Every structure is written in C-alpha cells, then in structure tokens.
C-alpha positions as CSV (number, residue, x, y, z in Angstrom):
1,M,-0.9,27.9,-5.2
2,K,-0.9,25.9,-8.7
3,A,-0.5,21.9,-8.8
4,L,1.1,20.4,-11.2
5,V,0.1,16.8,-11.5
6,V,2.4,14.0,-13.3
7,G,0.6,10.8,-14.3
8,A,-2.2,12.2,-14.3
9,T,-4.1,9.6,-16.9
10,G,-3.2,7.1,-14.3
11,G,-6.3,5.7,-11.9
12,T,-5.0,7.4,-9.3
13,G,-3.6,10.5,-11.5
14,I,-7.2,10.9,-12.4
15,Q,-8.7,10.8,-8.8
16,I,-5.8,13.4,-7.5
17,V,-6.6,16.3,-10.5
18,K,-10.9,15.8,-9.4
19,E,-9.3,16.5,-5.2
20,L,-7.6,19.0,-6.9
21,V,-10.4,20.9,-8.7
22,K,-13.1,19.7,-6.2
23,R,-10.8,22.1,-3.7
24,G,-10.5,24.7,-6.3
25,I,-6.8,23.9,-6.8
26,S,-5.9,25.7,-9.8
27,T,-4.4,22.4,-11.7
28,R,-2.0,21.6,-14.4
29,A,-1.6,18.1,-16.0
30,M,1.1,16.1,-17.6
31,V,0.0,13.7,-20.1
32,R,1.3,12.2,-23.3
33,N,-2.2,12.0,-25.4
34,L,-4.3,15.3,-25.1
35,D,-7.0,13.6,-26.3
36,S,-6.8,11.1,-24.3
37,A,-6.6,13.0,-21.8
38,R,-9.4,15.6,-23.1
39,K,-11.9,12.8,-22.3
40,I,-11.1,11.6,-18.9
41,L,-10.0,14.7,-17.7
42,P,-12.1,17.5,-15.9
43,P,-12.8,20.4,-18.1
44,E,-11.6,22.9,-15.7
45,V,-8.4,21.4,-15.8
46,E,-4.7,22.8,-17.7
47,L,-2.9,20.4,-20.2
48,V,0.3,20.2,-21.0
49,V,2.7,17.2,-23.3
50,G,5.4,15.6,-21.5
51,D,7.1,12.8,-20.4
52,V,8.9,11.9,-17.4
53,L,12.3,10.3,-19.7
54,L,11.7,13.4,-22.0
55,P,13.9,15.8,-19.0
56,E,12.8,19.3,-21.4
57,S,9.6,18.9,-22.0
58,L,9.4,18.9,-18.1
59,K,10.6,22.2,-17.5
60,S,7.8,23.8,-19.4
61,A,5.3,21.8,-17.9
62,I,6.6,22.8,-14.5
63,A,6.7,26.4,-14.8
64,G,4.2,28.5,-13.0
65,C,4.0,25.4,-10.7
66,D,4.0,25.9,-6.5
67,V,3.4,22.5,-6.1
68,L,4.0,18.6,-7.7
69,I,2.3,15.3,-7.4
70,S,3.8,12.6,-9.3
71,A,1.6,9.5,-9.6
72,T,3.8,7.9,-12.1
73,G,4.8,4.4,-12.0
74,A,5.8,2.1,-15.2
75,K,2.8,0.3,-16.9
76,P,3.2,-3.4,-16.9
77,S,5.1,-4.4,-20.1
78,F,7.5,-7.2,-21.0
79,D,10.3,-4.1,-21.5
80,P,12.9,-5.8,-17.9
81,T,14.0,-1.8,-18.3
82,S,10.7,-0.1,-17.4
83,P,10.6,0.1,-13.6
84,M,13.9,1.5,-13.9
85,K,13.5,3.7,-16.5
86,V,10.1,5.5,-15.1
87,D,9.9,4.9,-11.3
88,Y,13.6,5.5,-10.9
89,F,15.0,8.0,-14.5
90,G,11.3,9.1,-14.7
91,M,11.4,10.0,-10.9
92,K,15.0,11.9,-10.9
93,N,14.6,14.0,-13.9
94,L,11.3,15.2,-12.0
95,I,12.8,15.6,-9.2
96,K,15.8,17.9,-11.2
97,T,13.5,19.6,-12.7
98,A,11.9,20.7,-9.5
99,Q,15.1,21.7,-8.1
100,Q,15.5,23.4,-11.0
101,A,11.7,25.6,-10.5
102,E,12.3,25.8,-7.0
103,V,8.8,23.8,-6.5
104,K,7.6,24.6,-2.9
105,Q,6.6,20.7,-2.0
106,L,7.1,17.7,-4.2
107,V,4.1,14.8,-2.9
108,M,5.3,11.0,-4.3
109,V,3.1,8.2,-4.7
110,S,5.3,5.2,-3.8
111,S,4.2,1.8,-2.5
112,L,3.6,0.4,0.4
113,C,6.4,-2.3,0.8
114,A,9.0,-0.9,-0.9
115,S,11.0,-1.5,1.6
116,L,11.3,-5.4,0.8
117,F,13.5,-6.5,-1.5
118,F,12.1,-10.5,-1.2
119,H,8.4,-9.1,-1.9
120,P,6.7,-10.6,-4.7
121,L,6.1,-7.5,-6.7
122,N,9.7,-7.6,-6.8
123,L,9.6,-10.0,-9.4
124,F,7.7,-7.9,-11.9
125,W,11.1,-6.3,-13.4
126,L,12.1,-5.0,-9.4
127,V,9.4,-2.6,-9.3
128,L,9.4,-2.5,-5.4
129,F,13.2,-1.9,-5.9
130,W,13.3,1.5,-8.0
131,K,10.3,3.2,-5.9
132,K,12.9,2.9,-3.0
133,R,15.7,4.0,-5.3
134,A,13.6,6.8,-6.6
135,E,12.4,7.7,-2.9
136,E,15.8,7.7,-1.0
137,A,16.8,10.3,-4.5
138,L,13.8,12.7,-3.2
139,Q,15.3,12.3,0.2
140,A,18.2,13.8,-0.4
141,S,17.0,16.0,-3.2
142,G,16.7,19.0,-0.6
143,L,13.1,19.6,-1.8
144,A,10.6,19.8,1.1
145,Y,8.6,16.0,0.5
146,T,5.9,13.6,1.3
147,I,6.5,9.6,0.3
148,V,2.6,8.4,0.6
149,R,3.1,4.5,0.6
150,P,-0.7,3.3,-0.4
151,G,-1.7,-0.3,0.1
152,G,-3.2,-2.8,-2.9
153,L,-5.2,0.7,-4.3
154,K,-9.1,-0.2,-5.3
155,N,-11.0,1.6,-7.8
156,E,-14.0,1.2,-6.3
157,P,-14.5,2.7,-1.9
158,K,-14.2,1.0,0.7
159,P,-15.8,1.2,4.2
160,G,-13.6,1.9,6.8
161,T,-11.1,4.0,8.8
162,L,-7.7,5.0,7.4
163,I,-4.8,4.1,9.0
164,M,-1.6,5.8,8.7
165,S,2.2,4.7,10.1
166,K,5.3,5.7,9.9
167,A,7.5,3.9,6.7
168,D,8.1,0.6,7.4
169,S,5.0,-0.8,9.6
170,L,2.3,-1.2,7.5
171,F,2.7,-4.9,5.1
172,E,-0.7,-5.0,3.7
173,G,-4.1,-3.9,3.0
174,S,-5.5,-2.3,0.5
175,I,-7.4,1.8,0.2
176,P,-9.3,3.7,-2.4
177,R,-8.1,5.5,-4.9
178,A,-9.6,8.9,-4.0
179,T,-8.6,7.9,-0.7
180,V,-5.1,8.2,-1.4
181,A,-6.1,11.6,-3.3
182,Q,-7.4,13.5,-0.4
183,V,-4.1,12.1,1.5
184,C,-2.2,13.7,-1.6
185,I,-4.1,16.5,-1.3
186,E,-4.0,17.7,2.3
187,A,0.1,16.7,1.8
188,L,0.1,20.4,0.4
189,F,-1.7,22.0,3.3
190,S,0.0,20.4,6.6
191,E,2.8,21.9,7.4
192,A,3.3,18.3,9.6
193,S,3.3,15.9,6.3
194,R,7.2,17.9,5.2
195,N,9.9,15.6,5.0
196,K,8.3,12.3,5.9
197,I,7.0,9.2,4.5
198,V,3.3,8.2,5.3
199,E,2.4,4.5,4.5
200,I,-1.3,4.0,4.1
201,V,-4.7,2.2,4.2
202,V,-8.2,1.5,5.2
203,Q,-9.5,-1.1,7.8
204,S,-12.5,-2.0,8.6
205,Q,-12.1,-3.4,11.8
206,P,-14.4,-1.3,14.4
207,E,-12.3,-1.8,17.3
208,I,-9.7,0.2,15.9
209,N,-9.8,3.1,17.3
210,Y,-8.0,5.9,14.4
211,S,-9.1,9.3,13.1
212,T,-12.3,9.3,10.5
213,P,-10.8,9.9,6.2
214,E,-12.2,13.3,7.5
215,A,-9.8,13.8,9.9
216,I,-6.4,13.3,7.9
217,A,-4.5,16.6,8.9
218,P,-3.9,15.7,11.8
219,L,-2.3,12.1,10.9
220,F,-0.1,13.9,10.0
221,A,1.7,15.1,13.1
222,T,0.8,11.3,14.4
223,I,4.4,9.9,12.7
C-alpha cells in the first residue's frame, strides 16, 4: 500500500503522516512548500509539490498511490471564497484525479455538524456548507470512501473513550488530532469503513460503555 496525504502540513495532516510512518506504510505527502515541509514531516516521507486548486499538479502527486487521505481545509482568511475554493472545488479536483488514477479508497477528513446550515461555523464563509457539498461529491463519485467527521480538534492528548457514531448523530465534543489520524489509517484496513460517514469524539464519562481507542476497527462495523 502507498498512501498520498493531502493537507499534510496542517495540524491533522501532520499526525496522519506520522501515524502512517509509524505503521510502516509507504507515504507520499503533497505540499506547497518543500522547505517548510521538510522541517515538520518525518524524513521517511516522500514529498511532492502540488495544490488542490491546480488539477495538473495532482496527477503526478497521486501517480503510483493506492489510497488517498485528504486533510485539506481552508485556512482562516478575509477571502470569503476560500472555503468554496479549497473545501469544495479543491476536493472535487482530488476526487476527479483519484477516479482517473483508480485509487482503492479515499478518506476525507470533514467536520462534525457538516449538515447543519444554521451553525456558528458557517458564519466563517460557509465553511461547513462547502464541506458538506464536498462530502456529497465524494459520495456520488463511485470511489470507495470513508468520510471522517471529527469534533473540535485538539493538539494535546485528551483522556477518555473514543466514540464513533453515524452521520448527524453527534453535535458536540472534541478529539485529539492524533486520534483522528488513527481512525483515518484504520479505515484503510477495514472493509466495514467503506462508503460510510463516521462521526468521532472523545468523551471522558466513565459510565459510558464504548470500545477503547485501541479497538477502532470494530467500531466501523457498528455504523
């Protein structure tokens, strides 16, 4: 297996790359700046320059890869079109390229509450609205996919229990980026993850009887 990670230098993308390397999976990271990427990504990772808004650059980036993990997302800016361009049109470019390359699976990191139009996050240039449109494009693509909707992303570890649920059933909660990365990588090995939207958070309530983060794979079968 060879994985291409898009959005590899973002907070979640870095964790995804590290987890792939930890698992011994051949990894290629698509980045926009090689010098910056070399400073923050493991040396074992193959780097390639590309941009989701430049479709031609995606073809060489994905060549020879079996699976694609997208952790890309619009950065906060004063450009009201940024989420539309990056989260929607950028994702559509990735989907088309993945179709042409006949990748076996595309894992997309989306967001909790992506289906809620009247959500505070949509005040930031409709970021959830465009993520939802990208999800729909992936679902209609014919590609094998897993859409991962994490809660609020945390850089630091969070003690607790991983909770995985079906689409539009979790509406609050947070999760470490490293745990999101683990879920994304497990999705590549689980047939039960195919063609599903999964929502994930980490909760600390000890009275809730859920599986532990070490048993991620069986959770996909419950969705």
